[in-house]
Structure formats: C-alpha cells, structure tokens
All heavy atoms as TSV, in Angstrom:
chain	resi	resn	atom	element	x	y	z
A	1	MET	N	N	11.803	-7.587	44.483
A	1	MET	CA	C	11.321	-6.992	45.717
A	1	MET	C	C	11.181	-8.159	46.760
A	1	MET	O	O	10.712	-9.186	46.420
A	1	MET	CB	C	9.992	-6.276	45.471
A	1	MET	CG	C	9.435	-5.630	46.749
A	1	MET	SD	S	8.186	-4.466	46.240
A	1	MET	CE	C	8.155	-3.554	47.705
A	2	TYR	N	N	11.554	-7.808	47.933
A	2	TYR	CA	C	11.533	-8.848	49.031
A	2	TYR	C	C	10.190	-8.720	49.821
A	2	TYR	O	O	9.723	-7.711	50.054
A	2	TYR	CB	C	12.724	-8.684	49.961
A	2	TYR	CG	C	14.024	-8.960	49.359
A	2	TYR	CD1	C	14.880	-8.003	48.892
A	2	TYR	CD2	C	14.425	-10.293	49.110
A	2	TYR	CE1	C	16.049	-8.182	48.327
A	2	TYR	CE2	C	15.619	-10.558	48.539
A	2	TYR	CZ	C	16.452	-9.511	48.101
A	2	TYR	OH	O	17.576	-9.798	47.527
A	3	SER	N	N	9.680	-9.838	50.212
A	3	SER	CA	C	8.509	-9.849	51.068
A	3	SER	C	C	8.932	-9.563	52.532
A	3	SER	O	O	9.984	-10.003	52.942
A	3	SER	CB	C	7.875	-11.247	51.022
A	3	SER	OG	O	6.868	-11.333	51.966
A	4	ARG	N	N	8.070	-8.834	53.238
A	4	ARG	CA	C	8.361	-8.599	54.649
A	4	ARG	C	C	8.124	-9.806	55.458
A	4	ARG	O	O	8.691	-9.890	56.537
A	4	ARG	CB	C	7.528	-7.447	55.123
A	4	ARG	CG	C	7.896	-6.172	54.634
A	4	ARG	CD	C	7.105	-5.096	55.113
A	4	ARG	NE	N	7.511	-3.760	54.603
A	4	ARG	CZ	C	7.778	-2.698	55.298
A	4	ARG	NH1	N	7.531	-2.738	56.638
A	4	ARG	NH2	N	8.184	-1.632	54.798
A	5	GLU	N	N	7.340	-10.775	55.056
A	5	GLU	CA	C	7.043	-11.935	55.720
A	5	GLU	C	C	7.824	-13.108	55.122
A	5	GLU	O	O	7.765	-13.319	53.913
A	5	GLU	CB	C	5.539	-12.218	55.705
A	5	GLU	CG	C	4.715	-11.246	56.406
A	5	GLU	CD	C	3.204	-11.594	56.393
A	5	GLU	OE1	O	2.957	-12.820	56.282
A	5	GLU	OE2	O	2.423	-10.645	56.554
A	6	ALA	N	N	8.525	-13.783	55.956
A	6	ALA	CA	C	9.252	-14.927	55.440
A	6	ALA	C	C	8.939	-16.152	56.351
A	6	ALA	O	O	8.877	-16.073	57.604
A	6	ALA	CB	C	10.778	-14.689	55.575
A	7	ALA	N	N	8.755	-17.269	55.699
A	7	ALA	CA	C	8.422	-18.518	56.432
A	7	ALA	C	C	9.702	-19.082	56.956
A	7	ALA	O	O	10.758	-19.111	56.335
A	7	ALA	CB	C	7.739	-19.424	55.552
A	8	LEU	N	N	9.601	-19.626	58.242
A	8	LEU	CA	C	10.763	-20.248	58.799
A	8	LEU	C	C	10.590	-21.796	58.546
A	8	LEU	O	O	9.521	-22.297	58.575
A	8	LEU	CB	C	10.792	-20.006	60.328
A	8	LEU	CG	C	11.043	-18.574	60.770
A	8	LEU	CD1	C	11.019	-18.498	62.249
A	8	LEU	CD2	C	12.388	-18.081	60.263
A	9	SER	N	N	11.770	-22.454	58.399
A	9	SER	CA	C	11.720	-23.911	58.330
A	9	SER	C	C	11.408	-24.437	59.673
A	9	SER	O	O	11.533	-23.684	60.690
A	9	SER	CB	C	13.025	-24.420	57.796
A	9	SER	OG	O	14.082	-24.258	58.738
A	10	GLN	N	N	11.136	-25.711	59.836
A	10	GLN	CA	C	10.865	-26.301	61.108
A	10	GLN	C	C	12.138	-26.124	61.984
A	10	GLN	O	O	12.028	-25.913	63.180
A	10	GLN	CB	C	10.476	-27.728	61.025
A	10	GLN	CG	C	9.077	-27.939	60.533
A	10	GLN	CD	C	8.717	-29.442	60.505
A	10	GLN	OE1	O	9.463	-30.255	60.115
A	10	GLN	NE2	N	7.468	-29.729	61.042
A	11	ASP	N	N	13.280	-26.440	61.414
A	11	ASP	CA	C	14.600	-26.322	62.185
A	11	ASP	C	C	14.791	-24.835	62.700
A	11	ASP	O	O	15.193	-24.642	63.857
A	11	ASP	CB	C	15.722	-26.698	61.289
A	11	ASP	CG	C	15.858	-28.166	61.126
A	11	ASP	OD1	O	15.123	-28.953	61.754
A	11	ASP	OD2	O	16.511	-28.592	60.169
A	12	GLU	N	N	14.538	-23.873	61.809
A	12	GLU	CA	C	14.724	-22.547	62.245
A	12	GLU	C	C	13.749	-22.171	63.324
A	12	GLU	O	O	14.105	-21.432	64.259
A	12	GLU	CB	C	14.562	-21.582	61.012
A	12	GLU	CG	C	15.653	-21.716	59.949
A	12	GLU	CD	C	15.315	-21.042	58.659
A	12	GLU	OE1	O	14.146	-20.946	58.299
A	12	GLU	OE2	O	16.292	-20.524	58.013
A	13	ALA	N	N	12.520	-22.602	63.159
A	13	ALA	CA	C	11.477	-22.273	64.216
A	13	ALA	C	C	11.926	-22.940	65.602
A	13	ALA	O	O	11.748	-22.334	66.583
A	13	ALA	CB	C	10.125	-22.774	63.741
A	14	ALA	N	N	12.405	-24.106	65.472
A	14	ALA	CA	C	12.841	-24.852	66.682
A	14	ALA	C	C	13.944	-24.121	67.375
A	14	ALA	O	O	13.982	-23.933	68.651
A	14	ALA	CB	C	13.241	-26.297	66.398
A	15	ILE	N	N	14.933	-23.652	66.583
A	15	ILE	CA	C	16.140	-22.914	67.142
A	15	ILE	C	C	15.651	-21.602	67.752
A	15	ILE	O	O	16.043	-21.217	68.861
A	15	ILE	CB	C	17.161	-22.671	66.124
A	15	ILE	CG1	C	17.804	-24.046	65.726
A	15	ILE	CG2	C	18.220	-21.670	66.494
A	15	ILE	CD1	C	18.642	-24.000	64.458
A	16	LEU	N	N	14.755	-20.927	67.085
A	16	LEU	CA	C	14.241	-19.639	67.594
A	16	LEU	C	C	13.452	-19.868	68.882
A	16	LEU	O	O	13.692	-19.090	69.863
A	16	LEU	CB	C	13.328	-18.991	66.550
A	16	LEU	CG	C	12.685	-17.662	66.986
A	16	LEU	CD1	C	13.767	-16.599	67.339
A	16	LEU	CD2	C	11.740	-17.164	65.875
A	17	THR	N	N	12.656	-20.856	68.953
A	17	THR	CA	C	11.906	-21.218	70.148
A	17	THR	C	C	12.900	-21.467	71.292
A	17	THR	O	O	12.692	-20.985	72.452
A	17	THR	CB	C	11.001	-22.370	69.949
A	17	THR	OG1	O	10.055	-22.045	68.960
A	17	THR	CG2	C	10.200	-22.747	71.206
A	18	LEU	N	N	13.864	-22.288	71.020
A	18	LEU	CA	C	14.917	-22.597	72.064
A	18	LEU	C	C	15.621	-21.355	72.557
A	18	LEU	O	O	15.766	-21.120	73.753
A	18	LEU	CB	C	15.888	-23.596	71.486
A	18	LEU	CG	C	17.029	-24.016	72.390
A	18	LEU	CD1	C	16.503	-24.848	73.553
A	18	LEU	CD2	C	18.089	-24.808	71.656
A	19	MET	N	N	15.958	-20.439	71.612
A	19	MET	CA	C	16.638	-19.195	71.974
A	19	MET	C	C	15.747	-18.327	72.852
A	19	MET	O	O	16.189	-17.803	73.898
A	19	MET	CB	C	17.130	-18.540	70.778
A	19	MET	CG	C	18.214	-19.233	70.033
A	19	MET	SD	S	18.630	-18.503	68.407
A	19	MET	CE	C	19.255	-16.925	68.891
A	20	LEU	N	N	14.489	-18.175	72.452
A	20	LEU	CA	C	13.522	-17.383	73.278
A	20	LEU	C	C	13.358	-17.952	74.590
A	20	LEU	O	O	13.270	-17.197	75.626
A	20	LEU	CB	C	12.236	-17.276	72.483
A	20	LEU	CG	C	12.258	-16.357	71.252
A	20	LEU	CD1	C	10.879	-16.525	70.508
A	20	LEU	CD2	C	12.515	-14.909	71.594
A	21	ASN	N	N	13.104	-19.315	74.690
A	21	ASN	CA	C	12.979	-19.896	76.027
A	21	ASN	C	C	14.144	-19.674	76.914
A	21	ASN	O	O	14.025	-19.547	78.150
A	21	ASN	CB	C	12.602	-21.366	75.832
A	21	ASN	CG	C	11.191	-21.563	75.281
A	21	ASN	OD1	O	10.360	-20.685	75.355
A	21	ASN	ND2	N	10.922	-22.718	74.738
A	22	THR	N	N	15.388	-19.750	76.343
A	22	THR	CA	C	16.561	-19.550	77.130
A	22	THR	C	C	16.588	-18.123	77.688
A	22	THR	O	O	17.016	-17.917	78.792
A	22	THR	CB	C	17.786	-19.928	76.244
A	22	THR	OG1	O	17.734	-21.202	75.788
A	22	THR	CG2	C	19.079	-19.721	76.994
A	23	VAL	N	N	16.261	-17.202	76.769
A	23	VAL	CA	C	16.236	-15.790	77.297
A	23	VAL	C	C	15.238	-15.665	78.370
A	23	VAL	O	O	15.459	-14.877	79.402
A	23	VAL	CB	C	16.008	-14.832	76.165
A	23	VAL	CG1	C	15.746	-13.461	76.619
A	23	VAL	CG2	C	17.184	-14.840	75.185
A	24	ARG	N	N	14.087	-16.151	78.228
A	24	ARG	CA	C	13.003	-16.004	79.169
A	24	ARG	C	C	13.229	-16.670	80.512
A	24	ARG	O	O	12.901	-16.257	81.607
A	24	ARG	CB	C	11.668	-16.519	78.591
A	24	ARG	CG	C	11.140	-15.740	77.474
A	24	ARG	CD	C	9.937	-16.220	76.916
A	24	ARG	NE	N	9.363	-15.424	75.805
A	24	ARG	CZ	C	8.803	-15.856	74.667
A	24	ARG	NH1	N	8.629	-17.153	74.541
A	24	ARG	NH2	N	8.443	-15.038	73.768
A	25	ASP	N	N	13.900	-17.866	80.418
A	25	ASP	CA	C	14.130	-18.679	81.632
A	25	ASP	C	C	15.482	-19.437	81.475
A	25	ASP	O	O	15.518	-20.631	81.176
A	25	ASP	CB	C	12.971	-19.747	81.860
A	25	ASP	CG	C	13.116	-20.520	83.102
A	25	ASP	OD1	O	13.931	-20.144	84.055
A	25	ASP	OD2	O	12.355	-21.521	83.260
A	26	PRO	N	N	16.562	-18.698	81.815
A	26	PRO	CA	C	17.891	-19.350	81.544
A	26	PRO	C	C	18.100	-20.632	82.403
A	26	PRO	O	O	18.867	-21.510	82.042
A	26	PRO	CB	C	18.887	-18.244	82.093
A	26	PRO	CG	C	18.065	-16.966	82.020
A	26	PRO	CD	C	16.672	-17.299	82.262
A	27	GLU	N	N	17.418	-20.765	83.548
A	27	GLU	CA	C	17.607	-22.004	84.336
A	27	GLU	C	C	17.089	-23.215	83.646
A	27	GLU	O	O	17.603	-24.324	83.939
A	27	GLU	CB	C	16.902	-21.813	85.694
A	27	GLU	CG	C	17.458	-20.763	86.594
A	27	GLU	CD	C	18.928	-21.063	87.018
A	27	GLU	OE1	O	19.169	-22.217	87.409
A	27	GLU	OE2	O	19.718	-20.145	87.015
A	28	SER	N	N	16.146	-23.112	82.755
A	28	SER	CA	C	15.590	-24.234	82.055
A	28	SER	C	C	16.286	-24.473	80.775
A	28	SER	O	O	15.821	-25.455	80.070
A	28	SER	CB	C	14.123	-24.094	81.902
A	28	SER	OG	O	13.855	-23.057	80.877
A	29	ALA	N	N	17.327	-23.792	80.440
A	29	ALA	CA	C	18.008	-23.931	79.149
A	29	ALA	C	C	18.615	-25.269	78.977
A	29	ALA	O	O	19.131	-25.887	79.985
A	29	ALA	CB	C	19.073	-22.867	78.987
A	30	VAL	N	N	18.589	-25.818	77.748
A	30	VAL	CA	C	19.161	-27.062	77.426
A	30	VAL	C	C	20.654	-26.780	77.160
A	30	VAL	O	O	21.026	-25.840	76.477
A	30	VAL	CB	C	18.576	-27.740	76.149
A	30	VAL	CG1	C	19.230	-29.006	75.730
A	30	VAL	CG2	C	17.072	-27.903	76.394
A	31	SER	N	N	21.552	-27.599	77.658
A	31	SER	CA	C	22.963	-27.387	77.547
A	31	SER	C	C	23.408	-27.585	76.103
A	31	SER	O	O	22.794	-28.337	75.277
A	31	SER	CB	C	23.786	-28.317	78.418
A	31	SER	OG	O	23.717	-29.591	77.967
A	32	LEU	N	N	24.504	-26.984	75.650
A	32	LEU	CA	C	25.065	-27.138	74.363
A	32	LEU	C	C	25.355	-28.662	74.167
A	32	LEU	O	O	25.208	-29.189	73.082
A	32	LEU	CB	C	26.291	-26.262	74.221
A	32	LEU	CG	C	27.084	-26.476	72.923
A	32	LEU	CD1	C	26.159	-26.101	71.723
A	32	LEU	CD2	C	28.334	-25.623	72.909
A	33	GLU	N	N	25.904	-29.300	75.107
A	33	GLU	CA	C	26.326	-30.675	75.073
A	33	GLU	C	C	25.130	-31.579	74.701
A	33	GLU	O	O	25.159	-32.470	73.879
A	33	GLU	CB	C	26.991	-31.167	76.393
A	33	GLU	CG	C	28.336	-30.561	76.615
A	33	GLU	CD	C	28.261	-29.164	77.326
A	33	GLU	OE1	O	27.150	-28.653	77.653
A	33	GLU	OE2	O	29.343	-28.579	77.417
A	34	GLU	N	N	23.985	-31.282	75.424
A	34	GLU	CA	C	22.744	-32.061	75.163
A	34	GLU	C	C	22.271	-31.803	73.741
A	34	GLU	O	O	21.845	-32.770	73.031
A	34	GLU	CB	C	21.652	-31.687	76.155
A	34	GLU	CG	C	21.954	-32.212	77.550
A	34	GLU	CD	C	20.907	-31.666	78.574
A	34	GLU	OE1	O	20.739	-30.417	78.611
A	34	GLU	OE2	O	20.335	-32.482	79.262
A	35	THR	N	N	22.302	-30.568	73.286
A	35	THR	CA	C	21.886	-30.235	71.982
A	35	THR	C	C	22.750	-30.950	70.938
A	35	THR	O	O	22.228	-31.389	69.913
A	35	THR	CB	C	21.855	-28.690	71.820
A	35	THR	OG1	O	21.157	-28.112	72.805
A	35	THR	CG2	C	21.338	-28.261	70.404
A	36	LEU	N	N	24.040	-30.856	71.110
A	36	LEU	CA	C	24.888	-31.454	70.163
A	36	LEU	C	C	24.753	-32.996	70.137
A	36	LEU	O	O	24.829	-33.574	69.026
A	36	LEU	CB	C	26.412	-31.210	70.587
A	36	LEU	CG	C	26.923	-29.728	70.320
A	36	LEU	CD1	C	28.307	-29.593	70.938
A	36	LEU	CD2	C	26.920	-29.357	68.851
A	37	GLU	N	N	24.543	-33.609	71.271
A	37	GLU	CA	C	24.224	-35.010	71.281
A	37	GLU	C	C	23.007	-35.449	70.531
A	37	GLU	O	O	22.961	-36.434	69.846
A	37	GLU	CB	C	24.224	-35.593	72.717
A	37	GLU	CG	C	24.310	-37.020	72.897
A	37	GLU	CD	C	25.636	-37.551	72.489
A	37	GLU	OE1	O	26.708	-36.954	72.490
A	37	GLU	OE2	O	25.671	-38.835	72.132
A	38	ASP	N	N	21.950	-34.596	70.737
A	38	ASP	CA	C	20.685	-34.841	70.059
A	38	ASP	C	C	20.883	-34.714	68.483
A	38	ASP	O	O	20.416	-35.576	67.756
A	38	ASP	CB	C	19.594	-33.771	70.402
A	38	ASP	CG	C	19.058	-34.114	71.787
A	38	ASP	OD1	O	19.276	-35.158	72.355
A	38	ASP	OD2	O	18.346	-33.201	72.334
A	39	ALA	N	N	21.598	-33.746	68.065
A	39	ALA	CA	C	21.934	-33.560	66.620
A	39	ALA	C	C	22.778	-34.688	66.094
A	39	ALA	O	O	22.489	-35.236	65.002
A	39	ALA	CB	C	22.625	-32.187	66.425
A	40	TYR	N	N	23.717	-35.090	66.838
A	40	TYR	CA	C	24.551	-36.247	66.416
A	40	TYR	C	C	23.801	-37.509	66.265
A	40	TYR	O	O	23.922	-38.286	65.335
A	40	TYR	CB	C	25.728	-36.352	67.456
A	40	TYR	CG	C	26.697	-37.516	67.136
A	40	TYR	CD1	C	27.301	-37.636	65.850
A	40	TYR	CD2	C	26.992	-38.548	68.115
A	40	TYR	CE1	C	28.268	-38.669	65.598
A	40	TYR	CE2	C	27.815	-39.513	67.790
A	40	TYR	CZ	C	28.491	-39.666	66.568
A	40	TYR	OH	O	29.361	-40.630	66.319
A	41	THR	N	N	22.868	-37.784	67.218
A	41	THR	CA	C	22.008	-38.927	67.191
A	41	THR	C	C	21.169	-38.915	65.971
A	41	THR	O	O	20.934	-39.939	65.299
A	41	THR	CB	C	21.187	-39.031	68.505
A	41	THR	OG1	O	22.130	-39.181	69.607
A	41	THR	CG2	C	20.268	-40.267	68.497
A	42	ALA	N	N	20.574	-37.721	65.623
A	42	ALA	CA	C	19.758	-37.632	64.500
A	42	ALA	C	C	20.497	-37.959	63.207
A	42	ALA	O	O	19.983	-38.505	62.273
A	42	ALA	CB	C	19.122	-36.201	64.420
A	43	LEU	N	N	21.764	-37.392	63.168
A	43	LEU	CA	C	22.609	-37.722	61.982
A	43	LEU	C	C	22.894	-39.188	61.806
A	43	LEU	O	O	22.794	-39.786	60.671
A	43	LEU	CB	C	23.901	-36.963	62.094
A	43	LEU	CG	C	23.901	-35.394	61.847
A	43	LEU	CD1	C	25.139	-34.818	62.233
A	43	LEU	CD2	C	23.432	-35.128	60.466
A	44	LEU	N	N	23.174	-39.826	62.934
A	44	LEU	CA	C	23.325	-41.261	62.865
A	44	LEU	C	C	22.178	-42.043	62.444
A	44	LEU	O	O	22.236	-43.093	61.735
A	44	LEU	CB	C	23.928	-41.807	64.235
A	44	LEU	CG	C	25.256	-41.323	64.714
A	44	LEU	CD1	C	25.574	-41.771	66.133
A	44	LEU	CD2	C	26.415	-41.882	63.768
A	45	MET	N	N	21.006	-41.599	62.933
A	45	MET	CA	C	19.793	-42.320	62.617
A	45	MET	C	C	19.486	-42.172	61.092
A	45	MET	O	O	19.104	-43.087	60.338
A	45	MET	CB	C	18.601	-41.736	63.421
A	45	MET	CG	C	18.592	-42.150	64.835
A	45	MET	SD	S	17.502	-41.337	65.950
A	45	MET	CE	C	15.959	-41.323	65.038
A	46	ARG	N	N	19.654	-40.945	60.576
A	46	ARG	CA	C	19.536	-40.704	59.148
A	46	ARG	C	C	20.500	-41.584	58.358
A	46	ARG	O	O	20.115	-42.213	57.281
A	46	ARG	CB	C	19.741	-39.297	58.800
A	46	ARG	CG	C	19.552	-38.960	57.351
A	46	ARG	CD	C	19.680	-37.478	57.002
A	46	ARG	NE	N	18.564	-36.742	57.618
A	46	ARG	CZ	C	18.596	-35.476	57.958
A	46	ARG	NH1	N	19.706	-34.795	57.685
A	46	ARG	NH2	N	17.577	-34.905	58.457
A	47	GLU	N	N	21.737	-41.625	58.765
A	47	GLU	CA	C	22.767	-42.406	58.081
A	47	GLU	C	C	22.364	-43.962	58.088
A	47	GLU	O	O	22.462	-44.623	57.073
A	47	GLU	CB	C	24.113	-42.325	58.735
A	47	GLU	CG	C	25.267	-43.164	58.077
A	47	GLU	CD	C	26.531	-42.993	58.778
A	47	GLU	OE1	O	26.724	-42.127	59.711
A	47	GLU	OE2	O	27.500	-43.710	58.431
A	48	SER	N	N	21.881	-44.408	59.190
A	48	SER	CA	C	21.466	-45.816	59.319
A	48	SER	C	C	20.301	-46.118	58.329
A	48	SER	O	O	20.265	-47.154	57.628
A	48	SER	CB	C	21.021	-46.142	60.730
A	48	SER	OG	O	20.580	-47.479	60.864
A	49	ILE	N	N	19.366	-45.260	58.324
A	49	ILE	CA	C	18.160	-45.336	57.352
A	49	ILE	C	C	18.640	-45.387	55.930
A	49	ILE	O	O	18.232	-46.214	55.146
A	49	ILE	CB	C	17.169	-44.301	57.617
A	49	ILE	CG1	C	16.498	-44.464	58.991
A	49	ILE	CG2	C	16.093	-44.240	56.552
A	49	ILE	CD1	C	15.705	-43.300	59.507
A	50	GLU	N	N	19.541	-44.380	55.597
A	50	GLU	CA	C	19.986	-44.351	54.216
A	50	GLU	C	C	20.857	-45.526	53.737
A	50	GLU	O	O	20.729	-45.983	52.683
A	50	GLU	CB	C	20.811	-43.089	54.000
A	50	GLU	CG	C	19.994	-41.806	54.003
A	50	GLU	CD	C	20.822	-40.597	53.964
A	50	GLU	OE1	O	22.061	-40.611	54.057
A	50	GLU	OE2	O	20.236	-39.413	53.965
A	51	LYS	N	N	21.616	-46.114	54.718
A	51	LYS	CA	C	22.442	-47.261	54.386
A	51	LYS	C	C	21.612	-48.599	54.506
A	51	LYS	O	O	22.056	-49.575	53.982
A	51	LYS	CB	C	23.673	-47.310	55.341
A	51	LYS	CG	C	24.662	-46.340	55.039
A	51	LYS	CD	C	25.852	-46.476	55.989
A	51	LYS	CE	C	27.054	-45.576	55.620
A	51	LYS	NZ	N	28.214	-45.824	56.546
A	52	GLY	N	N	20.600	-48.505	55.320
A	52	GLY	CA	C	19.865	-49.684	55.539
A	52	GLY	C	C	20.604	-50.648	56.449
A	52	GLY	O	O	20.437	-51.893	56.312
A	53	ALA	N	N	21.488	-50.041	57.267
A	53	ALA	CA	C	22.334	-50.967	58.088
A	53	ALA	C	C	22.565	-50.200	59.423
A	53	ALA	O	O	22.407	-49.068	59.529
A	53	ALA	CB	C	23.650	-51.196	57.385
A	54	GLU	N	N	23.109	-51.024	60.321
A	54	GLU	CA	C	23.468	-50.462	61.647
A	54	GLU	C	C	24.733	-49.608	61.481
A	54	GLU	O	O	25.620	-49.883	60.767
A	54	GLU	CB	C	23.842	-51.603	62.594
A	54	GLU	CG	C	24.150	-51.215	64.054
A	54	GLU	CD	C	24.374	-52.429	64.839
A	54	GLU	OE1	O	23.478	-53.281	64.996
A	54	GLU	OE2	O	25.462	-52.587	65.467
A	55	VAL	N	N	24.782	-48.493	62.221
A	55	VAL	CA	C	25.856	-47.606	62.263
A	55	VAL	C	C	26.367	-47.512	63.730
A	55	VAL	O	O	25.538	-47.695	64.610
A	55	VAL	CB	C	25.668	-46.178	61.680
A	55	VAL	CG1	C	25.314	-46.342	60.214
A	55	VAL	CG2	C	24.581	-45.495	62.350
A	56	ARG	N	N	27.591	-47.168	63.948
A	56	ARG	CA	C	28.089	-47.060	65.276
A	56	ARG	C	C	28.478	-45.583	65.555
A	56	ARG	O	O	29.010	-44.906	64.742
A	56	ARG	CB	C	29.395	-47.951	65.437
A	56	ARG	CG	C	29.055	-49.369	65.334
A	56	ARG	CD	C	30.238	-50.207	65.814
A	56	ARG	NE	N	29.851	-51.588	65.819
A	56	ARG	CZ	C	29.489	-52.183	66.992
A	56	ARG	NH1	N	29.381	-51.583	68.140
A	56	ARG	NH2	N	29.121	-53.469	66.948
A	57	SER	N	N	28.227	-45.237	66.812
A	57	SER	CA	C	28.596	-43.893	67.265
A	57	SER	C	C	29.970	-43.982	67.847
A	57	SER	O	O	30.479	-45.088	68.116
A	57	SER	CB	C	27.620	-43.410	68.270
A	57	SER	OG	O	27.620	-44.221	69.451
A	58	ARG	N	N	30.582	-42.838	68.029
A	58	ARG	CA	C	31.832	-42.778	68.739
A	58	ARG	C	C	31.764	-41.622	69.753
A	58	ARG	O	O	30.936	-40.726	69.581
A	58	ARG	CB	C	32.972	-42.663	67.779
A	58	ARG	CG	C	32.990	-41.430	66.886
A	58	ARG	CD	C	34.054	-41.486	65.777
A	58	ARG	NE	N	33.881	-40.413	64.891
A	58	ARG	CZ	C	34.514	-39.259	64.764
A	58	ARG	NH1	N	35.402	-39.040	65.638
A	58	ARG	NH2	N	34.218	-38.389	63.890
A	59	LYS	N	N	32.623	-41.701	70.724
A	59	LYS	CA	C	32.669	-40.639	71.717
A	59	LYS	C	C	33.065	-39.326	71.103
A	59	LYS	O	O	34.059	-39.218	70.415
A	59	LYS	CB	C	33.585	-40.984	72.853
A	59	LYS	CG	C	33.501	-39.996	73.984
A	59	LYS	CD	C	34.243	-40.485	75.207
A	59	LYS	CE	C	34.081	-39.420	76.266
A	59	LYS	NZ	N	34.782	-39.672	77.442
A	60	MET	N	N	32.284	-38.328	71.305
A	60	MET	CA	C	32.539	-36.957	70.756
A	60	MET	C	C	33.124	-36.112	71.802
A	60	MET	O	O	33.048	-36.366	73.012
A	60	MET	CB	C	31.213	-36.390	70.193
A	60	MET	CG	C	30.614	-37.304	69.161
A	60	MET	SD	S	31.664	-37.747	67.822
A	60	MET	CE	C	31.664	-36.302	66.829
A	61	PRO	N	N	33.864	-35.023	71.407
A	61	PRO	CA	C	34.619	-34.140	72.318
A	61	PRO	C	C	33.691	-33.550	73.368
A	61	PRO	O	O	34.174	-33.227	74.533
A	61	PRO	CB	C	35.144	-33.083	71.504
A	61	PRO	CG	C	35.244	-33.702	70.090
A	61	PRO	CD	C	34.068	-34.628	69.993
A	62	TRP	N	N	32.400	-33.337	73.119
A	62	TRP	CA	C	31.493	-32.731	74.066
A	62	TRP	C	C	30.915	-33.688	75.062
A	62	TRP	O	O	30.194	-33.272	76.017
A	62	TRP	CB	C	30.387	-31.987	73.337
A	62	TRP	CG	C	29.491	-32.957	72.487
A	62	TRP	CD1	C	28.501	-33.772	72.977
A	62	TRP	CD2	C	29.522	-33.170	71.109
A	62	TRP	NE1	N	27.968	-34.537	71.952
A	62	TRP	CE2	C	28.622	-34.127	70.811
A	62	TRP	CE3	C	30.351	-32.667	70.061
A	62	TRP	CZ2	C	28.418	-34.589	69.519
A	62	TRP	CZ3	C	30.062	-33.059	68.820
A	62	TRP	CH2	C	29.129	-34.070	68.537
A	63	ALA	N	N	31.036	-34.992	74.871
A	63	ALA	CA	C	30.415	-35.914	75.684
A	63	ALA	C	C	30.912	-35.895	77.121
A	63	ALA	O	O	32.172	-35.726	77.323
A	63	ALA	CB	C	30.651	-37.411	75.170
A	64	PRO	N	N	30.157	-36.038	78.072
A	64	PRO	CA	C	30.584	-35.922	79.417
A	64	PRO	C	C	31.423	-37.195	79.839
A	64	PRO	O	O	31.225	-38.299	79.252
A	64	PRO	CB	C	29.245	-35.925	80.268
A	64	PRO	CG	C	28.237	-36.539	79.373
A	64	PRO	CD	C	28.630	-36.201	77.959
A	65	GLU	N	N	32.298	-37.048	80.739
A	65	GLU	CA	C	33.077	-38.125	81.245
A	65	GLU	C	C	32.170	-39.028	82.150
A	65	GLU	O	O	31.351	-38.513	82.898
A	65	GLU	CB	C	34.279	-37.614	82.119
A	65	GLU	CG	C	35.303	-36.806	81.270
A	65	GLU	CD	C	36.025	-37.696	80.233
A	65	GLU	OE1	O	36.263	-38.913	80.481
A	65	GLU	OE2	O	36.226	-37.141	79.080
A	66	ARG	N	N	32.216	-40.315	81.928
A	66	ARG	CA	C	31.463	-41.254	82.761
A	66	ARG	C	C	32.308	-42.241	83.555
A	66	ARG	O	O	33.332	-42.666	83.199
A	66	ARG	CB	C	30.508	-42.006	81.821
A	66	ARG	CG	C	29.497	-41.022	81.264
A	66	ARG	CD	C	28.474	-41.761	80.567
A	66	ARG	NE	N	27.726	-40.835	79.770
A	66	ARG	CZ	C	26.402	-40.612	79.904
A	66	ARG	NH1	N	25.694	-41.313	80.723
A	66	ARG	NH2	N	25.808	-39.755	79.114
C-alpha cells in the first residue's frame, strides 16, 4: 500500500519551488541557460573534489556568446 504523503528530496523541493515561483511571477524566472550553467558548475565542483585535482570546464552549447 502506498502512503499519501511522500517526502521530496532537496533537489525535488528546489525544482518545485522554482517552478511555482516561475508560475507566480514569470518576470523573475531564472533562465534555462543560467540553470544549466549552475548544474554544470556543480558537476565540475563534485568531479574536482572526487579527483582531488583541478578540472577544466569547456564552453557548452547553452553558453551565451561573449
């Protein structure tokens, strides 16, 4: 039997909060590009910690032209 109440992980709660805030106030929404860049940076940080060494990023398709 399934429980009607289910706990959300921190990631799920953060995504839900972001989605709700976007619906409530679309003007303040974080762009997909910014969200992807944040996730990519987090992955690189985790990789660096696991390796105990410096890692390098590369330009991703979503990155803005500078």
